[in-house]
N, C-alpha and C positions, 0 to 999 in steps of 0.2 A: 616445636611444631604443634599447631593447634588442630584438633579434630572436631568435627561437628556431629552431633548425635541426632538421628532422626527423632522427630517428636513422637512420643508415645501417645496413643489415643487416650482421651479422658474416659472416666468411668461412664459418663453419660453417652459418649460416642459408642462405647462397647455395648451398652444397653440398646441404643438405637439400632446398631448393626444386627444385634440378635433379634430385636423386634421385627426388623425387615425380613429376616430369614425364617423366622419361626412364628407361625400364627398364634400358637398357644401362648408363647411369651409376649407377643404383641398385645393380647387381651389383658395379660397381667400388667404390662407396662402402661397401657392406656388407662387402666383403672387405678393406677398408682398402687398396684399390688394389693388391691382390696378384693379382687375377684375371688369368688367362692370356689373351693376345690370340689372336684367330683370326678370319679373315674370315667363316668360316661361322657363328661365334657372333654376329657383328654382324648378319648377315642374319637369324638366328634371333630375336635380340632385337627387331629392327624388326617382324618378322612377328608375334611374340607381342603387341606393342603394338597391332597391328591387330585381333588377336583380342579384346583387352581392350576396345577402343573399340567393337567390334561391326562393324567394317568387314569382317572375315573371320569367317564362321560355321563353316566346315569346313576343317580344316587337317590334313594328313598330312606328317610329317617323318620321313625315313628316313636313318639315319646309322650309322657303325660304333660298336662298343663303345668305351667309355672316351674319347669325344670330346666330352663336355660336355653331352649332351642332358638328362640327368636333373637335373643341377645347375641348369640354366636352367629347364626346363619344369616340373619337379615340386617343386623346393625353393624357388627364389627367386620365380618368377612368381606362384604362388598368394599369397604374402605381399604382393607388390607390388600385385596386382589387388585383393585384399580390403582392403588398406590404403587404397586409393583408392575402393573401392566396398564399404563395410562391410555393406551389406544383401545382397550377392550371396553365393550358396552355390556351392561348388565340390565336385564329386565327383572324387576322385583314385583311380584303379584301376591295379593292376599284377598280375603273375601270382600273387602271393601277398599276402595282407593284411598280413603282417609287413613286407614291403618297402614297401608303401603307407604303413603306420604310420610307418616310418622317414622317408619323404619328408615326411609330414604333421608329424611332430615338428619337423623342421628348419624347415619353413615357419612353423609356430607360433612357434618361438623367434626366427626372423628378424623376424617382425612385432613380437614383444615387445621386441626389442632396438632397434627403429627407431621408437619412439613419437615421437621428435623429427621424423621425416619425415612420419608419417601422422596422429599424434594419435588413434590408434585402439588400443584395448587388447583383449587376449583376455579373455573372460568367465571369471572365477575359478571359477564354478560349472559351467563347461562347457569344460574345457581338456585332455581326454584326447587322446592321440596319434591315436586312432581317429576321434574327432569333437570338434572344438572350435568355439566361436563367438566373436562379437565382442560386447564389453560395450556394452549400450545399443542394439544393432542386431540385425538378424535373420540376418545372414550368418555364414559360417564354412566349414569344410572337413570333409568326411567321407571317410575312407580305406576302400577296399574291395579285396577280391581279385577278379580276373576270374573269373566263374562264381559268385560269392557274392551274398548278398542286399544290396539297398540300400533296405530297407523304409522308407517314410515320408520319404525324403530327396528334395529337388529339386536342380536344378543350373542355374545360369546358364551355367556352364562345366563341361564334363566332360573330364577328362584321362585318357587311357589310355597308360600308359608301359610298354612291353614286356609285352604280354599273354602271351607265350610264354617259358617258362623255358629250354628247351634243345631240341636236335635231336630227341630222343625224342618230346617233346610235339608239336613241329612236324610230325613225320612221321606222327603219329597222326590218322587221319581222324576218329575219335571225339572227340579233343580239339579239333580244328578246328571241328567241328560244335558242340561245347559252347560254345566262345568266341563263335561266330557267334550262336547262340541267345541267349546272355547279352546280347550287344550289342543285338540287335534287340528282345528281349522285356523286358529289364530296364533296361539303361543308357539306351537311347534314349528310353524312356517317361518318364524322370525329368527331361527337359529342359523348361525354361520355353519359352514361344512364341518368344522371341528367343534361345534357347540356342545355345551354341557347343560344338563338339567338337574336341579336339586329340588326334590319335593320333601318338605318337612311338615309333618302334621300330626295332630291327635286324631285317632281313628274314631269315627262315629257310626259307620255303617259298613256292612260287608261289600256293598256295591259303591263305595265312595271312590274317589280318584285313584287312590293306591290300590284298592281292590280290583278296579278295572284294568289298571296298568299291568298288574301282576297276572291277572287272568288272561289278558290278551297275549302276554309273552309266553305263558305256559301253554296256551292253546296253539300258538304258532310253532313252538318247539315240538310239541306232540305231533303236529301235522307235518313237520319238516319244512316249514316255510319261513321260519324266523330269519330275519336279516338285521344287521346293524348291531348296536350296542345292547348288552344285557344289563339289567338293573342290579345294582348292589343294594341290598336291603339291610339296614341296621335297625333293630327293634329294641327299645329300652322299656320294658314293662316296669311299673312302679314297684311291684314285688316280684322278685325273681321266680322264674318258672324253670321247668326242665330244659336242659341244653341252653342255658342263659348265655348271651353273647359276651357278657363280662365275666363269665364263669363264677357267678355268685351262687351260693347255696340257695335252694328253693326257699322262698319267703323273705329273703333279705331285701331291704328297701334300696331304692336306687340312689337317693340323695339325702341320707340322714344328716349330712353336714349342714343342710339348709333347713333342718327341722322336719323333714318328711321321713320321720322314723316309722318303725313298724306300728307303733301305737297310733300315730297320726293317720297312717294309711288305712288302718282298720276302722278308725272313726269315720274317715271319708267314705269307706265302703258302706258303713251303716247309714250314713246321712244321705247318700245319693242313690243307694240301691245297687243290686248286683249288675243289672243291665248296663247302667251308666258307668259303673266302676270298671267292668270288664272291657267296655269299649274305650273309654277315655283314658283310663289309667293302666290297663293291661294291654291295650291295643288289640283286643280280641272282640270285635263286634258280636261274634257268636261265642258264648262262654264255652270253655273246654268241656264242661259236663252238660252243657245245654242251658238255655235260659228258663223258660217256663216248663218245658218238657225235657227232662233229663235223659241223656242217652242210655243210662243204665236202668231206666224204668221199664223198657220194652222187654217182653218175653218173645221167644222165637219157637217155631215149630217146623218140623220136616214134612209131615203128612197131616192134612187136616182131618179132624174128627167128623163124624156125622153131626149135622147141625139141626137144632130144633127150629130155627128160623134163619132166613137170609134176606138181605136187602141190597139194593143198588143205590149209591149216592153219587150225584152229579154236581160238579162245580164247573160251570161253563162260562168262559170268556172268549168269545171269538170275534176277531177283527180281520181285516184284509192285510194289515201290516205284519211283517215278519217278526216285529218286536212285541207282538201282543202276548198276553199271558197264555198259559196252558189251559186246555180243557182237561179235566180229570174226571174219570168215571171209575169208581171203586165198587168192589163187591165185598160184602161183609157177611160173616156168619156168626151165630150165637148159640152156645150151649151152656146151660145153667148160667153162672155169673160171668163166664168168659166170652170174649168177643175176638174174632179173628179176621184180619184182613186177608181176603182170599185171592183177589185179583185186582189189577189196576191198568187202565189205559191213561197215559199222560202224553198229550201231543198238542201242537199248535194246529188248530183246525178251524175252518170256516163253518158256516151254518149247515150246509148240506152234509159235510163230512161228519159233523157232530151228530146230526140226526141219524145218519146211517150207522155210526159206531154204537150209539145207544141201542139201536135195533139189534145189532150183532151181539152185544153183551146180554141183552134180554133173552135172545134166542139161545145163547150158550148156557145161561143160568135160569132156566124156567122155574126153579124152586125159589128164586129170589122174588117174593111176591110184592114187596114194597119197592118203589122207584122214587127216591127222594130228589126233588129238584127245587132249588130256591126260586121262589116266585118273584124275582126281580130281574130287571134288565134282560139279559139274554135268556135266562131261565124261563121267563114268561113266554117268550116266543117258542121255546122248545115244548113247553106244556101245551100251548095252543095247537101246535102241529101234531103232537103224538097222543093227546089224551083220548081220542076216539079209537086209535089204533092199538094202543098198549094199555092193558088194565093195570091197576095198582099204582098209578102215578099219584104221588102226594105232593101238592104244592106247599113248600115249606116257607113260612114267614118268620125268620129268626128274630128273636128279641135281643137287644143289646148289640155290641160290636163284636168283632172277631175275638178279641182277648177275652171278653166275658163268656163267649161260647166255649172257648178252650178251657177256661177256668171251671166251667160247669162239668167237664168230663175228666179233668186231669187227675182227680183222686183215683179214678178207676185205672188209669194208666200207671200211676205211682204204686198202686197196691198189687200190680201184676196181673190184672184181669184182661189185658189187651195183648194179643199175640200177632206177630208178624212172620211171614214166610221167610225161610232161609233161601234167598234167591238173589241174583246179581243186582237187581234194580232197587232192592230195599234200602241200600245205603243212602241213596238220594233222598228217600222219604225221611229217614232218620235225621239226616243233616238239615233238611228243611224244618223239621219239627224242632230241632235243637236251636236253630237260629230265630225261630218265631218269638216275638212279633217283629223283630227288626231285620229279618232277612229279605233278600230280593224277591223271593216268591213265597206264597202261602196257600197256593191252590190245593195242594195235597192235604194240608192241615185243615182247610175249610171243609173239604169233602169228608175227612175223617171225623171232625167234630159234629158234623151234621148226622153222620151215621150213628156214632156212639150216643149222641143225645137221644135219638129215636129209640135205640135199644134200651137205654137206661131209664128214661122217663116215660116211655110208652110201652115198656115191656118187650115189644117186638115179636110177640108170639101170635101168629096167625094160623088158621087152619092150613095144614101142610099135607102134601102127598107123602107117601112112604119115605122115610128118611133114607138117604143114600150118601155114600162117601163123595165129597166134592172133588172134581178133577183138580190136579195140582195147577197152581197159577200159571197163566200166560199173560204177557204184557208187552205192549208195544209203546215206544215213546218217540217214534220218528215223526218229524213234521209231516202233516198230511194235508192234501188239497181236498177237493170236493168229490174225489172218486170213491167208489165202493171199496171198503177195506176187507180184505180176505182174512178169515180166521181159521 
């Protein structure tokens, strides 16, 4: 009696089956096992598999340049997912449509060269780099530039790979608004009901797309109005920091296998400077210890001393839009070499409210003889309105830019000659100073540098009334209209 044995799969068939089931192995298989090892890449592969299965619906991955993010997320993952789900559509967007087309072309060719793994072919009548489909199915990939149209396209998965091109774009509020508007009004609206979003990028700015997404989510959770999916965030700094996602000891490099060892990363830090390194390589647009103004430079006080002189410093930007910058009015005091922030108003105000608030502050602090107002834009209108009513108004014409002005006074902050009140609102001040010059706001820093510059370089001593202990600070930062503000 003869028996027939079932044919055992070949080694190649075993490999293909494993590549179909395991994205990490697929990357190895597709590269003919030349893919570089990296613990962070293993984590990224596992996470992308959860996105593919629908276990994760919202994913943010931040990591340094040249560390394998685009190879995984934008070139190999779309091919693997569509090969397994040929009816699914993917939208792939980057800062330029040309870059997205390049990613799309490689994803298309990767799928084409792995028909033994997926048994799915690219549609010969729909195979351009900008948009290609699967033969016999409804799926495919559409490449787009951030800010560009995605007309008539849907997405089971939307991938955003580096929406910002460079520092100039990141520092442009107009560009950040454009990216945000495109995300909310164009990309997000193309998702299917069970759609997933992957944002992978190198951080440039606190107010970049990742910063806004996370702030929006945090604000909604705090207010109890958050609905829908929560973001899963994976951050891979080039040099490990406290509570590292990969459990690396502090200072350990992310990808030494690729030549990015500790020595190389420190050389990059030296070459590009702390600001760029902390943003692009550590994914911290604001350095942990502060950029130009370190967090630990500030001194603090509980009760203010009697001052030899005092002044009021105004940084005014008023518009009708809710998104306008803040008006900041600060009160400073000086005794010997030390300078003290006494009080601050920070609010979004229109012109009448700004004028009335200045009157209120002047009335509250009659011993503040100098009233410093920058003689540009809105400041000029304030000066013209109040100069006959309020004495001591000094029209300030600053030289150099914002950074130069802060540099001129930073040594006094570093040496411990600048004191801040221990009060609830001061942390916002410190954080803004730490993120300067690449933070979202700099109005408090502008008012501060204006005040300190006057004290330091013009002595700041004017004939005074009898010295008195200044009242402890009061401050409001609620958005204000044109009404009278009670103090």
